[in-house]
Backbone as CSV, one residue per row, in Angstrom:
resi,resn,N_x,N_y,N_z,CA_x,CA_y,CA_z,C_x,C_y,C_z
1,MET,0.794,-1.264,-0.039,-0.069,-0.015,-0.013,0.898,1.289,-0.135
2,ALA,0.398,2.249,-0.869,1.386,3.317,-0.947,1.039,4.383,0.209
3,PRO,2.059,5.026,0.753,2.078,6.122,1.860,0.925,7.202,1.375
4,ILE,0.283,7.453,2.408,-0.817,8.618,2.339,-0.016,9.951,2.357
5,ALA,-0.492,10.932,1.590,-0.045,12.106,1.592,-0.637,12.970,2.672
6,ILE,-0.073,13.866,3.269,-0.392,14.685,4.572,0.202,16.201,4.193
7,ILE,-0.865,17.149,3.795,-0.300,18.283,3.522,-0.545,19.226,4.709
8,THR,0.352,20.198,5.171,0.163,21.221,6.191,0.613,22.593,5.619
9,VAL,0.064,23.602,6.077,0.327,24.905,5.567,0.957,25.687,6.957
10,THR,2.169,25.966,6.675,2.847,26.697,7.748,3.179,28.186,7.710
11,PHE,3.013,28.915,8.831,3.369,30.257,8.954,4.060,30.534,10.301
12,SER,5.244,30.369,10.417,6.018,30.429,11.636,5.274,29.591,12.824
13,PRO,5.384,28.384,12.526,4.589,27.484,13.542,5.308,26.917,14.818
14,GLY,6.639,27.421,14.861,7.346,27.141,16.055,7.499,25.759,16.325
15,LYS,7.393,25.197,17.736,7.564,23.877,18.284,6.351,23.056,17.876
16,HIS,5.363,23.739,17.575,4.161,22.842,17.239,4.333,22.026,16.033
17,LEU,5.241,22.412,15.043,5.426,21.705,13.792,6.155,20.438,14.125
18,TRP,7.073,20.579,15.028,7.863,19.298,15.386,6.918,18.239,16.082
19,ASP,5.873,18.705,17.010,5.034,17.761,17.444,4.064,17.357,16.515
20,PHE,3.802,18.066,15.474,2.999,17.483,14.361,3.561,16.322,13.570
21,VAL,4.622,16.635,13.191,5.464,15.581,12.160,5.775,14.386,13.063
22,ASN,6.271,14.558,14.396,6.380,13.346,15.069,5.284,12.598,15.577
23,SER,4.186,13.240,15.365,2.997,12.344,15.640,2.404,11.607,14.397
24,VAL,2.996,11.625,13.218,2.503,11.063,12.123,2.687,9.727,11.962
25,PRO,3.933,9.174,12.375,4.089,7.832,12.046,3.280,6.860,12.817
26,ALA,2.609,7.084,14.009,1.810,6.421,14.881,0.455,6.519,14.407
27,ALA,0.003,7.615,13.557,-1.201,7.741,12.996,-1.750,7.017,11.864
28,THR,-0.711,6.243,11.214,-1.085,5.480,10.147,-0.116,4.348,9.901
29,THR,-0.538,3.120,9.605,0.142,2.092,9.344,0.736,1.756,7.902
30,GLN,0.164,2.679,7.008,0.640,2.577,5.475,1.579,3.498,5.229
31,GLY,2.351,4.272,6.156,3.306,5.214,6.095,2.750,6.568,5.456
32,ALA,3.478,7.637,5.388,3.012,9.017,5.011,4.031,9.553,4.217
33,HIS,3.628,10.693,3.638,4.554,11.553,2.779,3.977,12.918,3.061
34,VAL,4.776,13.553,3.899,4.311,14.999,4.412,4.856,16.008,3.478
35,VAL,4.017,16.923,3.139,4.336,18.267,2.490,3.921,19.426,3.230
36,MET,5.147,20.190,3.578,4.763,21.353,4.345,4.750,22.550,3.251
37,VAL,3.671,23.268,3.023,3.576,24.499,2.194,3.872,25.733,3.237
38,ASP,4.909,26.390,2.841,5.204,27.437,3.763,4.614,28.842,3.172
39,ASN,4.048,29.483,4.135,3.440,30.786,3.685,4.263,32.024,4.047
40,GLY,5.669,31.863,4.255,6.517,33.058,4.565,6.945,32.917,6.122
41,SER,7.079,31.734,6.735,7.625,31.687,7.892,9.059,32.589,8.141
42,THR,8.880,32.958,9.325,10.224,33.691,9.730,10.868,33.201,10.832
43,ASP,10.360,32.027,11.373,11.039,31.489,12.629,11.986,30.230,12.451
44,GLY,12.110,29.915,11.000,13.122,28.873,10.641,12.630,27.394,11.098
45,ALA,11.335,27.202,11.559,10.887,25.850,11.799,10.656,25.058,10.606
46,PRO,9.955,25.518,9.729,9.958,24.556,8.491,11.170,24.005,7.946
47,GLU,12.063,24.923,7.834,13.412,24.587,7.210,14.030,23.544,8.166
48,ALA,13.945,23.923,9.572,14.733,22.889,10.516,14.109,21.431,10.328
49,VAL,12.671,21.483,10.236,12.051,20.212,10.373,12.194,19.417,8.819
50,ALA,12.323,20.261,7.811,12.655,19.539,6.433,14.061,19.129,6.455
51,ALA,14.983,19.639,7.324,16.438,19.258,7.194,16.630,18.004,8.177
52,ALA,15.763,17.821,9.008,15.980,16.861,10.011,15.640,15.421,9.373
53,GLU,16.228,14.312,9.986,15.907,13.023,9.525,14.516,12.526,9.961
54,HIS,13.798,11.850,9.317,12.588,11.357,9.623,12.344,9.879,9.094
55,SER,11.413,9.290,9.660,11.158,7.829,8.878,10.290,8.002,7.776
56,MET,9.966,9.072,7.259,9.109,9.254,6.344,9.667,10.462,5.369
57,PRO,9.206,10.573,4.069,9.520,11.826,3.374,8.895,12.982,3.905
58,VAL,9.618,14.088,4.200,8.925,15.442,4.578,9.486,16.470,3.848
59,GLU,8.811,17.088,2.932,9.085,18.137,1.944,8.698,19.426,2.378
60,LEU,9.362,20.523,1.911,9.030,21.713,2.119,8.738,22.378,0.793
61,VAL,7.914,23.156,0.558,7.300,23.685,-0.671,7.181,25.145,-0.337
62,ASN,7.853,26.095,-0.893,7.627,27.541,-0.587,6.556,28.124,-1.449
63,SER,5.587,28.975,-0.889,4.537,29.402,-1.738,4.993,30.779,-2.262
64,GLY,5.989,31.221,-1.810,6.362,32.676,-2.338,5.799,33.731,-1.586
65,GLY,5.141,33.574,-0.522,4.574,34.558,0.408,3.351,34.191,0.991
66,ASN,2.671,34.891,1.838,1.365,34.533,2.389,0.142,34.544,1.595
67,ILE,-0.074,33.446,0.809,-0.945,33.452,-0.061,-2.398,33.048,0.306
68,GLY,-2.460,32.772,1.702,-3.833,32.105,2.244,-3.652,30.580,2.331
69,TYR,-4.595,30.216,3.217,-4.599,28.708,3.606,-5.077,27.971,2.518
70,GLY,-6.347,28.386,1.849,-6.871,27.456,0.867,-5.912,27.400,-0.507
71,ALA,-5.343,28.567,-0.826,-4.473,28.514,-1.958,-3.287,27.773,-1.682
72,ALA,-2.736,27.765,-0.397,-1.543,27.044,-0.049,-1.922,25.416,-0.100
73,MET,-2.990,25.152,0.259,-3.353,23.747,0.370,-3.567,23.183,-1.061
74,ASN,-4.105,24.143,-2.028,-4.265,23.701,-3.462,-2.856,23.577,-3.973
75,LEU,-1.967,24.334,-3.505,-0.560,24.385,-4.186,0.002,22.860,-3.791
76,GLY,-0.257,22.573,-2.374,0.381,21.380,-2.025,-0.224,20.215,-2.711
77,ALA,-1.545,20.098,-3.098,-2.233,19.264,-3.753,-1.711,19.029,-5.110
78,ARG,-1.346,20.263,-5.983,-0.861,20.175,-7.314,0.641,19.668,-7.169
79,HIS,1.412,20.055,-6.087,2.603,19.382,-6.069,2.785,18.033,-6.001
80,LEU,1.808,17.383,-5.397,1.554,15.853,-5.322,1.246,15.136,-6.598
81,ARG,0.805,15.866,-7.552,0.180,15.195,-8.657,0.979,14.242,-9.368
82,GLU,2.164,14.611,-9.535,3.074,13.494,-10.219,3.327,12.339,-9.454
83,LEU,3.368,12.557,-8.197,3.596,11.281,-7.101,2.461,10.344,-7.131
84,ARG,1.279,11.146,-7.239,-0.141,10.282,-7.194,-0.169,9.518,-8.605
85,GLU,0.151,10.197,-9.769,0.127,9.602,-11.126,1.166,8.419,-11.177
86,ALA,2.223,8.517,-10.550,3.361,7.459,-10.328,2.917,6.403,-9.437
87,GLY,1.794,6.445,-8.696,1.598,5.483,-7.701,2.514,5.438,-6.432
88,GLU,3.195,6.594,-6.224,4.103,6.751,-5.209,3.575,7.227,-3.769
89,ILE,2.220,7.612,-3.926,1.548,7.871,-2.926,-0.091,7.418,-3.064
90,ASP,-0.692,7.218,-1.892,-2.124,6.672,-1.941,-3.061,7.450,-3.042
91,ASP,-3.546,6.821,-3.906,-4.253,7.322,-4.909,-5.704,7.777,-4.718
92,GLU,-6.208,7.328,-3.513,-7.829,7.489,-3.118,-7.785,8.687,-2.151
93,PHE,-6.886,8.725,-1.224,-7.082,9.713,-0.067,-5.878,10.618,0.241
94,PHE,-6.187,11.757,0.763,-5.028,12.396,1.267,-5.511,13.258,2.500
95,VAL,-4.646,13.737,3.326,-4.946,14.457,4.631,-4.395,15.741,4.551
96,ILE,-5.298,16.666,4.831,-4.962,18.241,5.197,-5.019,18.464,6.697
97,SER,-4.017,19.186,7.219,-3.945,19.344,8.477,-3.319,20.780,8.937
98,ASN,-3.650,21.290,10.063,-2.922,22.388,10.413,-1.682,21.954,11.184
99,PRO,-0.491,22.800,11.191,0.691,22.347,11.864,0.679,22.090,13.273
100,ASP,-0.389,22.893,13.964,-0.375,22.753,15.301,-1.429,21.679,15.844
101,VAL,-1.626,20.603,14.941,-2.276,19.355,15.396,-1.288,18.275,15.849
102,VAL,-1.732,17.561,16.655,-1.111,16.251,17.111,-2.088,14.941,17.007
103,PHE,-1.674,14.310,15.947,-2.403,12.916,15.548,-2.539,12.123,16.816
104,GLY,-3.699,11.611,17.213,-3.595,10.404,18.041,-3.302,9.201,17.266
105,PRO,-2.734,8.158,18.076,-2.463,6.907,17.569,-3.600,6.191,16.502
106,GLY,-3.360,5.848,15.403,-4.074,5.209,14.568,-5.219,6.117,13.977
107,CYS,-4.931,7.525,14.076,-6.062,8.485,13.675,-6.327,8.416,12.086
108,VAL,-5.325,8.422,11.467,-5.400,8.395,9.862,-5.915,6.987,9.387
109,ASP,-5.622,6.027,9.982,-6.150,4.708,9.554,-7.592,4.584,9.935
110,ALA,-7.946,5.148,11.021,-9.562,5.259,11.257,-10.151,5.932,10.420
111,MET,-9.777,7.097,9.810,-10.417,7.865,9.003,-10.514,7.220,7.524
112,VAL,-9.474,6.582,7.242,-9.423,5.789,5.871,-10.509,4.626,5.922
113,GLU,-10.557,4.082,7.324,-11.557,3.058,7.324,-13.138,3.434,7.134
114,VAL,-13.157,4.680,7.937,-14.604,5.295,7.629,-15.048,5.561,6.089
115,ALA,-13.838,6.242,5.575,-14.066,6.671,4.095,-14.266,5.305,3.355
116,GLY,-13.720,4.307,3.743,-13.916,3.064,3.008,-15.038,2.502,3.010
117,ARG,-15.950,2.666,4.144,-17.141,2.238,4.282,-18.261,3.092,3.717
118,ASN,-17.782,4.362,3.363,-18.806,5.326,2.857,-18.211,5.800,1.396
119,PRO,-18.476,5.056,0.303,-17.837,5.633,-0.882,-18.230,7.033,-1.455
120,ARG,-19.208,7.513,-0.905,-19.496,8.934,-1.331,-18.996,9.820,-0.271
121,ALA,-18.143,9.506,0.650,-17.599,10.407,1.630,-16.545,11.246,0.955
122,GLY,-16.677,12.505,0.769,-15.758,13.366,0.179,-14.713,13.866,1.179
123,ALA,-15.299,13.889,2.435,-14.344,14.377,3.675,-14.654,13.473,4.826
124,VAL,-13.684,13.411,5.618,-14.120,12.652,6.774,-13.185,13.339,7.999
125,GLY,-13.726,13.823,9.110,-13.179,14.645,10.127,-13.015,13.913,11.371
126,PRO,-12.055,13.987,12.221,-11.928,13.414,13.513,-12.408,14.295,14.659
127,VAL,-12.639,13.476,15.846,-12.863,14.458,17.001,-11.723,15.132,17.371
128,ILE,-11.876,16.387,17.810,-10.692,17.435,18.179,-10.916,17.562,19.606
129,LYS,-9.732,17.022,20.279,-9.945,17.316,21.716,-9.358,18.512,22.269
130,GLU,-9.999,19.169,23.259,-9.365,20.432,23.824,-8.452,20.024,24.872
131,ALA,-7.777,20.988,25.577,-6.772,20.745,26.465,-7.447,20.238,27.657
132,ASP,-8.837,20.569,28.049,-9.471,20.057,29.179,-10.146,18.609,28.810
133,GLY,-9.780,18.131,27.779,-10.420,16.802,27.365,-11.701,16.688,26.703
134,SER,-12.415,18.010,26.563,-13.774,18.159,26.021,-13.530,18.031,24.564
135,ALA,-14.684,17.780,23.746,-14.571,17.585,22.236,-15.031,18.992,21.778
136,TYR,-14.091,19.463,20.888,-14.458,20.806,20.284,-15.591,20.501,19.224
137,PRO,-16.347,21.300,19.015,-17.611,21.132,18.066,-17.314,21.349,16.525
138,SER,-16.557,20.248,16.017,-15.925,20.401,14.596,-16.756,19.968,13.734
139,ALA,-18.025,19.433,13.965,-18.851,18.968,12.806,-20.052,19.784,12.970
140,ARG,-20.445,20.752,12.037,-21.531,21.591,12.297,-22.519,21.591,10.898
141,GLU,-23.625,22.473,11.252,-24.592,22.614,10.184,-23.885,23.925,9.357
142,ILE,-24.318,23.985,8.062,-24.022,25.125,7.039,-24.689,26.333,7.861
143,PRO,-24.111,27.421,8.065,-24.692,28.586,8.527,-25.589,29.252,7.324
144,GLY,-26.957,29.378,7.702,-27.830,30.047,6.932,-27.664,31.553,7.300
145,LEU,-28.511,32.475,6.499,-28.225,33.849,6.759,-28.725,34.217,8.126
146,LEU,-29.860,33.803,8.672,-30.533,34.295,9.887,-29.667,33.500,10.956
147,SER,-29.462,32.303,10.841,-28.693,31.619,11.968,-27.204,32.263,12.018
148,GLY,-26.621,32.558,11.055,-25.203,33.272,10.862,-25.362,34.513,11.680
149,ILE,-26.332,35.282,11.311,-26.420,36.623,11.881,-26.644,36.548,13.478
150,GLY,-27.584,35.517,13.711,-27.775,35.246,15.236,-26.631,34.828,16.103
151,HIS,-25.907,33.945,15.472,-24.696,33.356,16.117,-23.647,34.459,16.183
152,ALA,-23.497,35.162,15.193,-22.403,36.219,15.176,-22.643,37.281,16.180
153,LEU,-23.993,37.745,16.278,-24.310,38.819,17.202,-24.523,38.427,18.639
154,LEU,-24.969,37.363,18.890,-25.280,36.825,20.247,-24.374,35.809,20.776
155,GLY,-23.581,35.170,19.895,-22.662,34.014,20.376,-21.769,34.461,21.513
156,PRO,-21.015,35.539,21.321,-20.188,36.058,22.390,-20.656,36.387,23.828
157,ILE,-21.992,36.755,23.821,-22.620,37.264,25.084,-23.794,36.236,25.494
158,TRP,-24.075,35.492,24.573,-25.362,34.414,25.016,-24.881,33.109,24.260
159,PRO,-23.930,32.332,24.728,-23.635,31.126,23.936,-24.607,30.107,23.907
160,GLY,-25.711,30.110,24.635,-26.729,29.143,24.618,-27.887,29.545,23.737
161,ASN,-27.703,30.605,22.989,-28.956,31.131,22.169,-28.984,30.073,20.955
162,PRO,-30.436,30.031,20.421,-30.723,28.912,19.622,-30.117,28.839,18.415
163,TRP,-29.641,30.193,17.760,-28.853,30.121,16.722,-27.521,29.589,16.816
164,THR,-26.700,29.936,17.802,-25.422,29.319,18.011,-25.575,27.868,18.379
165,VAL,-26.548,27.496,19.182,-26.563,25.997,19.569,-26.840,25.181,18.088
166,ARG,-27.684,25.737,17.265,-27.843,25.132,16.078,-26.721,25.003,15.124
167,TYR,-26.034,26.004,14.987,-24.813,26.325,14.230,-23.768,25.366,14.676
168,MET,-23.472,25.340,16.066,-22.367,24.683,16.587,-22.588,23.158,16.553
169,ASN,-23.997,22.791,16.701,-24.405,21.460,16.570,-23.478,20.405,17.507
170,GLN,-23.308,21.099,18.733,-22.470,20.456,19.521,-23.035,19.336,20.507
171,SER,-24.115,18.809,20.371,-24.950,18.082,21.343,-24.364,16.540,21.193
172,ASP,-23.931,16.400,19.965,-23.477,14.945,19.790,-22.238,14.807,19.016
173,MET,-21.153,14.571,19.764,-19.718,14.493,19.298,-19.274,13.081,19.637
174,ARG,-20.278,12.058,19.889,-19.948,10.663,20.348,-20.263,9.640,19.314
175,ARG,-20.863,10.016,18.303,-21.126,9.132,17.179,-20.887,9.539,15.867
176,GLU,-20.433,8.575,14.991,-20.200,8.878,13.554,-21.572,9.273,12.953
177,ARG,-21.431,10.580,12.251,-22.565,11.099,11.503,-22.170,12.050,10.526
178,LEU,-23.339,12.279,9.708,-23.054,13.200,8.524,-23.094,14.772,9.161
179,ALA,-22.369,15.551,8.484,-22.349,17.085,9.069,-22.324,17.904,7.811
180,GLY,-22.799,19.315,7.950,-22.913,20.110,6.943,-21.508,20.435,6.574
181,TRP,-20.452,20.470,7.520,-19.233,20.888,7.086,-18.308,20.359,8.274
182,LEU,-17.014,20.183,8.130,-16.092,19.646,9.034,-14.857,20.605,9.308
183,SER,-14.255,20.770,10.383,-13.250,21.646,10.677,-12.055,21.227,9.738
184,GLY,-11.427,22.295,8.974,-10.315,22.259,8.161,-9.105,21.978,8.993
185,SER,-9.114,21.953,10.270,-7.776,21.807,11.068,-7.346,20.464,10.809
186,CYS,-7.998,19.534,10.452,-7.739,18.157,10.047,-8.756,17.383,9.277
187,LEU,-8.649,16.889,8.215,-9.469,16.341,7.185,-8.783,15.190,6.320
188,LEU,-9.528,14.060,6.297,-9.244,13.180,5.141,-10.042,13.560,4.030
189,LEU,-9.541,13.644,2.868,-10.128,14.212,1.593,-10.034,12.885,0.558
190,ARG,-11.025,12.803,-0.127,-11.105,11.865,-1.344,-10.549,12.585,-2.481
191,TRP,-9.463,12.151,-3.022,-8.876,12.901,-4.208,-9.915,13.349,-5.193
192,ASP,-10.796,12.321,-5.703,-11.734,12.496,-6.693,-12.800,13.630,-6.219
193,ALA,-13.261,13.560,-4.995,-14.182,14.580,-4.507,-13.448,16.058,-4.480
194,PHE,-12.125,16.098,-4.142,-11.465,17.416,-3.985,-11.364,18.115,-5.371
195,ALA,-11.105,17.234,-6.337,-10.945,17.484,-7.829,-12.252,17.911,-8.203
196,SER,-13.457,17.321,-8.033,-14.549,17.586,-8.471,-15.130,18.968,-8.178
197,VAL,-14.808,19.556,-7.112,-15.152,21.013,-6.747,-13.944,21.933,-7.041
198,ASP,-12.935,21.446,-7.765,-11.799,22.350,-7.859,-11.047,22.824,-6.499
199,GLY,-11.011,22.016,-5.485,-10.181,22.189,-4.373,-10.854,23.239,-3.580
200,PHE,-10.058,24.002,-2.922,-10.452,25.113,-2.028,-10.638,26.447,-2.899
201,ASP,-11.630,27.316,-2.515,-12.046,28.527,-3.151,-10.919,29.461,-2.609
202,GLU,-9.935,29.840,-3.632,-8.781,30.770,-3.070,-9.147,32.288,-2.883
203,ARG,-10.502,32.476,-3.053,-10.711,33.882,-2.660,-10.940,34.152,-1.171
204,TYR,-10.920,32.905,-0.379,-10.863,33.012,1.013,-9.542,32.996,1.492
205,PHE,-8.932,34.101,2.143,-7.639,34.171,2.564,-7.353,33.190,3.979
206,MET,-8.322,33.362,4.707,-8.241,32.472,5.994,-9.624,32.553,6.718
207,TYR,-10.107,31.470,7.202,-11.454,31.316,7.771,-12.553,30.941,6.720
208,MET,-13.442,30.168,6.978,-14.654,29.787,6.287,-14.316,28.969,4.966
209,GLU,-13.138,28.768,4.573,-12.831,28.052,3.517,-13.139,26.607,3.706
210,ASP,-13.111,26.122,4.965,-13.593,24.653,5.244,-15.229,24.672,5.224
211,VAL,-15.827,25.581,5.586,-17.207,25.824,5.605,-17.691,25.659,4.023
212,ASP,-17.062,26.578,3.292,-17.285,26.557,1.860,-17.013,25.165,1.171
213,LEU,-15.986,24.587,1.538,-15.532,23.318,1.014,-16.479,22.374,1.243
214,GLY,-16.908,22.222,2.427,-18.010,21.285,2.971,-19.231,21.463,2.158
215,ASP,-19.731,22.805,1.965,-20.931,23.017,1.270,-21.049,22.401,-0.178
216,ARG,-19.814,22.985,-0.868,-19.727,22.577,-2.287,-19.487,21.212,-2.340
217,LEU,-18.836,20.506,-1.514,-18.610,19.095,-1.538,-20.214,18.383,-1.541
218,ALA,-20.889,18.765,-0.492,-22.337,18.310,-0.491,-23.239,18.510,-1.738
219,LYS,-22.954,19.760,-2.144,-23.983,20.235,-3.384,-23.398,19.320,-4.688
220,ALA,-22.195,18.874,-4.624,-21.593,18.068,-5.746,-21.891,16.546,-5.496
221,GLY,-22.646,16.141,-4.567,-23.105,14.710,-4.305,-22.356,14.093,-3.396
222,TRP,-21.339,14.694,-2.557,-20.584,13.928,-1.725,-21.021,14.215,-0.335
223,THR,-20.505,13.376,0.726,-20.991,13.512,2.059,-19.675,14.137,2.968
224,ASN,-19.967,14.638,4.037,-19.025,15.110,5.193,-19.396,14.265,6.334
225,VAL,-18.427,13.413,6.606,-18.480,12.386,7.735,-17.785,12.799,8.965
226,PHE,-18.435,12.789,10.111,-17.609,13.048,11.367,-17.420,11.711,12.095
227,THR,-16.252,11.382,12.598,-16.203,10.093,13.335,-15.343,10.369,14.596
228,PRO,-15.901,9.886,15.515,-15.068,9.926,16.950,-14.107,8.840,17.116
229,SER,-14.026,7.926,16.243,-13.002,6.954,16.077,-11.641,7.304,15.895
230,ALA,-11.474,8.637,15.370,-10.188,9.222,15.181,-10.160,10.328,15.944
231,GLU,-9.048,10.731,16.391,-8.860,11.721,17.487,-7.470,12.577,17.301
232,ILE,-7.714,13.973,17.365,-6.454,14.779,17.267,-6.560,15.704,18.481
233,ALA,-5.436,16.287,18.792,-5.313,17.400,19.777,-4.847,18.687,18.878
234,HIS,-5.544,19.739,19.199,-5.241,21.008,18.378,-5.018,22.244,19.161
235,ALA,-3.714,22.744,18.995,-3.524,24.015,19.889,-4.011,25.199,18.918
236,GLN,-5.195,25.568,19.034,-5.898,26.362,18.153,-5.510,28.002,18.282
237,GLY,-5.422,28.563,17.256,-5.169,30.024,17.342,-3.960,30.443,17.865
238,HIS,-2.809,29.611,17.852,-1.634,30.123,18.353,-0.934,31.266,17.672
239,SER,-1.231,31.332,16.502,-0.654,32.401,15.753,-1.724,33.618,15.457
240,ALA,-2.949,33.288,15.157,-3.932,34.359,14.864,-4.160,35.122,16.077
241,SER,-4.174,34.553,17.204,-4.530,35.211,18.597,-3.599,36.514,18.714
242,LYS,-2.256,36.362,18.226,-1.483,37.407,18.502,-1.757,38.606,17.403
243,HIS,-2.407,38.298,16.449,-2.671,39.563,15.427,-4.089,39.748,15.234
244,PRO,-5.086,40.206,16.142,-6.478,40.247,16.080,-6.799,41.154,14.873
245,GLU,-6.029,42.198,14.583,-6.391,43.094,13.387,-6.563,42.364,12.044
246,ILE,-5.505,41.202,12.005,-5.420,40.453,10.699,-6.526,39.369,10.806
247,SER,-6.478,38.616,11.780,-7.466,37.402,11.973,-8.838,37.797,12.068
248,LEU,-9.164,38.899,12.606,-10.747,39.364,12.867,-11.147,39.868,11.411
249,ASN,-10.283,40.704,10.746,-10.587,41.284,9.310,-11.019,40.035,8.594
250,ALA,-9.965,39.089,8.438,-10.158,37.906,7.632,-11.325,37.194,7.901
251,HIS,-11.726,36.921,9.237,-12.859,36.170,9.543,-14.060,36.867,8.988
252,HIS,-14.210,38.148,9.207,-15.609,38.969,8.797,-15.522,39.156,7.388
253,GLN,-14.487,39.209,6.661,-14.481,39.300,5.236,-15.054,37.736,4.717
254,SER,-14.389,36.840,5.293,-14.857,35.608,4.811,-16.430,35.165,4.980
255,ALA,-16.666,35.582,6.133,-18.171,35.448,6.491,-18.986,36.115,5.599
256,TYR,-18.837,37.362,5.102,-19.383,38.044,4.228,-19.457,37.454,2.833
257,ARG,-18.153,37.026,2.310,-18.030,36.153,1.101,-19.028,34.959,1.006
258,PHE,-19.036,34.224,2.039,-19.786,32.937,2.094,-21.195,33.419,1.885
259,GLN,-21.756,34.205,2.706,-23.145,34.325,2.504,-23.530,35.175,1.160
260,ALA,-22.595,36.146,0.697,-22.904,36.922,-0.500,-22.953,35.962,-1.708
261,ASP,-22.041,34.939,-1.678,-21.929,33.877,-2.718,-23.182,33.184,-2.865
262,ARG,-23.970,33.083,-1.680,-25.327,32.275,-1.730,-26.553,33.366,-1.883
263,LEU,-26.290,34.563,-1.885,-27.343,35.524,-2.023,-26.999,36.495,-3.268
264,ARG,-27.079,35.896,-4.460,-26.569,36.659,-5.474,-27.844,37.326,-6.289
265,GLY,-27.466,38.134,-7.008,-28.484,38.765,-7.978,-29.026,40.300,-7.324
266,PRO,-29.716,40.808,-8.128,-30.183,42.307,-7.515,-31.222,42.128,-6.559
267,LEU,-32.022,40.954,-6.491,-33.038,40.999,-5.410,-32.412,40.984,-4.125
268,TYR,-31.391,40.330,-3.853,-30.587,40.336,-2.581,-29.733,41.367,-2.339
269,ALA,-29.473,42.281,-3.320,-28.473,43.507,-2.980,-28.667,44.043,-1.718
270,PRO,-29.860,44.494,-1.435,-30.123,45.322,0.019,-29.765,44.284,1.050
271,VAL,-29.918,43.179,1.013,-29.434,42.201,2.087,-28.038,41.977,2.210
272,ARG,-27.436,41.971,1.084,-25.715,42.032,1.099,-25.300,43.402,1.635
273,TRP,-25.983,44.508,1.284,-25.490,45.853,1.832,-25.594,45.894,3.193
274,VAL,-26.703,45.397,3.808,-27.036,45.490,5.316,-26.183,44.491,5.895
275,LEU,-25.705,43.273,5.411,-24.987,42.148,5.885,-23.402,42.823,5.970
276,LYS,-23.026,43.492,4.910,-21.689,44.026,4.904,-21.430,45.284,6.036
277,ALA,-22.492,46.096,6.130,-22.603,47.050,7.074,-22.438,46.620,8.516
278,GLY,-23.204,45.554,8.769,-23.354,44.896,10.087,-22.052,44.164,10.502
279,LEU,-21.319,43.539,9.416,-20.257,42.707,9.800,-19.024,43.905,9.905
280,THR,-19.024,45.031,9.283,-17.993,45.901,9.327,-17.967,46.450,10.811
281,VAL,-19.233,46.798,11.283,-19.309,47.354,12.626,-18.744,46.372,13.594
282,ARG,-19.442,45.014,13.473,-18.902,44.128,14.393,-17.469,43.842,14.472
283,CYS,-16.921,43.811,13.225,-15.352,43.665,13.059,-14.716,44.550,13.864
284,THR,-15.219,45.982,13.656,-14.468,47.063,14.382,-14.453,46.833,15.939
285,VAL,-15.729,46.563,16.397,-15.907,46.516,17.881,-15.019,45.154,18.377
286,ALA,-14.993,44.036,17.635,-14.231,42.911,18.193,-12.727,43.224,18.068
287,ILE,-12.151,43.982,17.078,-10.811,44.397,17.135,-10.299,45.088,18.250
288,TRP,-11.316,46.035,18.546,-11.021,47.025,19.786,-10.979,46.244,20.909
289,TRP,-11.902,45.178,21.152,-12.026,44.292,22.325,-10.777,43.591,22.404
290,ALA,-10.406,42.960,21.311,-9.247,41.833,21.291,-7.985,42.695,21.712
291,LYS,-7.650,43.912,21.265,-6.470,44.519,21.576,-6.545,45.000,22.916
292,ARG,-7.768,45.333,23.418,-7.941,45.740,24.887,-7.533,44.691,25.867
293,GLU,-7.826,43.391,25.418,-7.582,42.232,26.314,-6.041,41.959,26.170
294,LEU,-5.584,42.089,24.928,-4.154,41.713,24.784,-3.361,42.767,25.649
295,ALA,-3.628,44.011,25.748,-3.033,45.032,26.395,-3.106,44.658,27.965
296,ARG,-4.219,44.256,28.284,-4.437,43.934,29.603,-3.441,42.792,30.195
297,GLU,-3.358,41.688,29.337,-2.700,40.354,29.690,-1.119,40.975,29.638
298,SER,-0.724,41.839,28.925,0.574,42.122,28.648,1.036,43.187,29.877
299,ALA,-0.059,43.761,30.503,0.348,44.923,31.497,0.957,44.155,32.947
């Protein structure tokens, strides 16, 4: 059996990258071929990891700058095309992952097994464990306009509001089930499914690209399957939390793009205008609050 490809996108990942690579061998019995697509790291971690000895191939591909998460993942997938055609990597599945993920033992094997039982599974996602042992709600419904607005406005101050509860869909993380979309922090993808939707939409710089991918996979006739039989740990937001003005701007822009793409035409123009104005105001407030909290922590 050919090794399975694992693509990660790096942006000064620090020590997390070492933990990520070191966790790969125990995650799969078929072997792995790791590709790190670097988006302009300045900490030297990707170069150091690529230069070290490993029990598997670990390649470094430079994107030429910070081109965004989805574009970098697409670049990694294109980079692997020749290896796939030559039969040097698994022809059916590959894995995408953040570099601050630690795979649990047998994690990749478990996702491959689930995908094998579900021939229309375009994506399979694992359970993501938080530091306190709880499961992060990584398998959610596609946000509609009203539920998205309700979650965005009330989520931070009233986590139990019905729109957030429906969107997070966090009531059942203990059984295998279908989801509207799966967290892009770690996914097993079927090559044919990924190709059928032309991969990630590169207009998304960061955030919501996994929501968009899950939605487009479903519309193309594939399914998104969550499985608790595969487990990862994820040090979420280690880079984004340091730069709220970048991450929050990107998050709100992506949220607008996702809804605007699904509310096209002159009939929905007033809705798009109101949505854009509301998200602009919310983003401004969120950045102010985040910077205030960072200043308080550093004081």
